[in-house]
C-alpha positions as CSV (number, residue, x, y, z in Angstrom):
1,M,14.7,27.3,23.9
2,S,15.1,30.1,21.5
3,F,16.2,29.2,17.6
4,Q,19.8,29.1,17.6
5,G,19.9,28.0,13.5
6,F,19.8,24.8,11.7
7,P,22.4,22.0,12.4
8,E,24.5,20.9,9.6
9,A,23.1,17.5,10.6
10,A,20.1,18.9,9.4
11,L,21.0,18.8,6.0
12,D,22.8,15.4,6.6
13,F,19.6,13.8,7.4
14,Y,18.1,15.3,4.1
15,D,21.1,14.4,1.8
16,D,20.8,10.3,3.4
17,L,16.9,10.5,3.0
18,E,17.0,11.0,-0.4
19,Q,19.0,8.2,-0.8
20,D,17.1,5.9,1.4
21,N,13.5,6.7,1.8
22,S,12.5,4.1,4.0
23,R,10.8,3.6,7.1
24,T,13.5,1.6,8.2
25,F,16.1,4.4,7.8
26,W,13.8,6.8,9.1
27,D,13.3,4.8,12.4
28,A,16.5,4.6,12.7
29,H,17.0,8.5,12.4
30,K,14.1,9.5,14.2
31,E,16.2,10.9,17.0
32,Q,18.2,13.0,14.3
33,Y,14.9,14.6,12.7
34,Q,13.7,15.3,15.8
35,Q,16.8,17.1,17.6
36,A,18.3,18.9,14.0
37,V,15.1,19.3,12.0
38,A,11.5,19.5,14.0
39,G,12.9,21.4,17.3
40,P,14.5,23.8,15.2
41,M,11.6,24.3,12.6
42,N,9.4,25.0,15.5
43,Q,11.2,27.0,17.5
44,L,12.1,29.0,14.8
45,A,8.1,29.3,13.6
46,E,7.3,30.1,17.2
47,A,10.2,33.6,17.0
48,L,8.7,34.7,13.5
49,S,4.8,34.1,15.0
50,D,4.5,37.6,16.8
51,E,4.1,39.6,13.7
52,F,3.3,36.8,10.8
53,G,0.5,35.2,12.9
54,P,1.0,31.2,14.0
55,P,2.4,28.9,12.1
56,K,1.7,25.1,10.5
57,V,4.7,22.8,10.8
58,F,4.2,20.6,8.6
59,R,4.5,16.7,8.9
60,P,7.0,14.5,7.4
61,H,5.1,12.2,6.1
62,R,3.3,11.9,2.7
63,D,0.1,11.7,1.4
64,V,0.8,8.7,-1.0
65,R,-3.2,7.5,-1.0
66,F,-3.4,8.6,-4.8
67,A,0.5,9.0,-6.1
68,K,2.4,6.8,-8.4
69,D,5.2,7.8,-5.8
70,K,4.6,5.4,-2.9
71,T,7.8,7.0,-0.9
72,P,7.1,7.6,2.5
73,Y,8.4,10.9,3.9
74,K,9.2,14.3,2.6
75,T,12.6,15.2,1.7
76,H,12.4,18.8,3.0
77,Q,10.4,20.4,6.2
78,G,8.4,23.4,5.7
79,A,6.1,25.5,7.8
80,F,3.8,28.0,6.7
81,V,1.9,30.8,8.3
82,A,-1.7,31.4,6.4
83,V,-3.2,35.0,6.5
84,G,-5.9,33.6,3.9
85,P,-7.0,30.7,1.8
86,A,-4.1,28.9,0.5
87,T,-2.2,32.2,0.9
88,G,0.7,32.7,2.9
89,Y,4.0,32.7,4.5
90,Y,6.4,29.6,4.0
91,V,10.1,28.5,5.4
92,Q,12.0,25.1,4.2
93,I,15.3,23.5,4.8
94,G,15.9,20.0,2.8
95,A,19.2,18.7,1.1
96,P,19.2,22.1,-0.6
97,G,19.4,24.3,1.9
98,V,16.8,26.6,3.5
99,K,14.0,28.7,1.5
100,V,11.5,31.1,1.7
101,A,8.5,31.8,-0.3
102,V,5.5,34.0,0.1
103,G,2.0,33.9,-2.6
104,F,-1.2,31.7,-2.8
105,Y,-1.0,27.9,-3.7
106,D,-4.3,27.3,-5.0
107,A,-7.0,29.2,-6.1
108,P,-10.3,27.6,-7.0
109,P,-12.5,28.9,-10.0
110,E,-14.3,31.7,-8.3
111,R,-11.4,33.2,-6.9
112,L,-9.0,32.1,-9.9
113,A,-11.6,34.5,-11.9
114,N,-11.4,37.5,-9.4
115,L,-7.8,37.8,-9.7
116,R,-7.5,37.8,-13.5
117,A,-10.2,40.6,-13.4
118,A,-8.1,42.5,-11.1
119,I,-5.0,41.3,-13.2
120,D,-7.1,42.7,-16.1
121,H,-8.4,45.9,-14.1
122,D,-6.2,49.0,-15.2
123,L,-5.0,50.0,-12.1
124,H,-4.9,46.9,-10.1
125,G,-2.9,44.9,-13.0
126,P,-0.1,47.0,-13.4
127,E,0.3,47.3,-9.4
128,L,1.0,43.7,-9.3
129,E,3.6,44.0,-12.5
130,E,5.0,46.7,-10.0
131,I,5.5,43.8,-7.1
132,I,6.6,41.4,-9.4
133,D,9.1,43.5,-10.9
134,T,10.4,44.8,-7.4
135,L,10.9,41.1,-6.3
136,Q,12.4,40.2,-9.3
137,V,14.9,42.8,-9.3
138,D,15.6,42.1,-5.9
139,G,16.6,38.1,-6.7
140,W,13.6,36.4,-5.8
141,E,12.5,33.8,-8.4
142,I,8.3,34.1,-9.4
143,G,6.8,30.7,-9.9
144,G,3.7,29.1,-9.5
145,S,1.5,27.1,-11.7
146,A,1.1,28.6,-15.3
147,L,-1.5,27.8,-18.5
148,K,0.8,27.4,-21.3
149,T,-1.8,28.8,-23.8
150,A,-4.6,31.8,-22.8
151,P,-6.9,31.3,-20.3
152,R,-10.3,30.7,-22.2
153,G,-11.8,34.0,-23.0
154,W,-8.6,35.9,-22.6
155,D,-6.7,37.6,-25.7
156,V,-3.3,35.9,-26.2
157,N,-2.4,39.5,-26.7
158,H,-3.3,41.1,-23.8
159,P,-0.2,42.9,-22.2
160,R,-0.1,41.2,-19.0
161,I,-1.1,37.6,-20.4
162,A,1.9,36.2,-18.5
163,L,0.7,37.0,-15.4
164,L,-3.4,36.2,-16.7
165,R,-1.9,32.7,-17.5
166,H,-1.3,32.1,-13.8
167,K,-3.2,29.7,-11.6
168,T,-1.3,29.6,-8.5
169,L,1.7,32.6,-8.2
170,T,4.6,32.3,-5.4
171,A,7.9,34.5,-4.9
172,T,10.3,32.3,-3.8
173,R,14.0,33.3,-2.4
174,D,16.7,30.8,-1.7
175,F,19.4,30.9,1.1
176,G,20.7,28.1,0.2
177,F,23.6,26.8,2.2
178,A,24.4,30.5,3.3
179,D,26.4,30.6,7.3
180,F,23.8,32.4,8.9
181,I,21.2,29.3,8.0
182,H,22.9,27.6,10.9
183,T,22.9,30.8,13.5
184,P,19.6,32.5,14.9
185,E,20.6,35.2,12.3
186,L,18.1,32.9,10.0
187,V,15.1,34.6,12.1
188,D,15.8,38.3,11.3
189,R,16.9,36.7,7.7
190,V,13.1,35.4,7.4
191,R,11.3,38.2,8.8
192,T,13.1,40.3,6.1
193,E,12.3,38.7,3.4
194,W,8.6,37.5,4.5
195,R,8.2,41.7,4.9
196,A,9.5,42.0,1.7
197,G,6.9,39.6,-0.2
198,T,4.2,40.3,1.6
199,P,3.0,43.3,-1.2
200,L,2.2,39.9,-3.2
201,I,0.3,38.5,-0.5
202,D,-1.7,41.6,0.4
203,W,-2.6,42.0,-3.2
204,A,-4.1,38.3,-3.7
205,M,-6.1,39.3,-0.3
206,R,-7.8,42.2,-1.7
207,H,-8.3,40.7,-5.0
208,G,-8.9,37.4,-4.7
């Protein structure tokens, strides 16, 4: 079956899960999750795989072994297409609606050093600035974890110090509750936004 959109029941499911994140609730609403959330997400991911690659649809269970928060279930459903280590395309549905993202969510020390060297470079650094500026003008939110101060060994007055502080770098587009999330049109919307975010991924892959 092809993707027909996320039903309202998907949003209702996560509204309720945020109020009662328990196994009792989950067991009572597992069929709703499968039909309204997991099924459509797998269909959406499959529809996008021809262009972007095979997706990973994440498990709904949280890993609580080392977490202070012991609630057992994620309050959103995500799918990720990896094009490199911790780098790629993301789509998610939860109580706030649907959003998409691109970028990298992890960078070991060697990779982070390479990325910062590229940001410092007189050609590659301005290229990233232009990519980020274009995304922001188009309404994307730039995020990721970042240091509050300059990284060790970097001048606080560096012209691209804001980018140098980043340990991860993502761009997110929020669709919220737009009517099209409930229709097949969402496939093309996600496809269009992922294409727009591809320059950020390509930059990270070239220099990381």
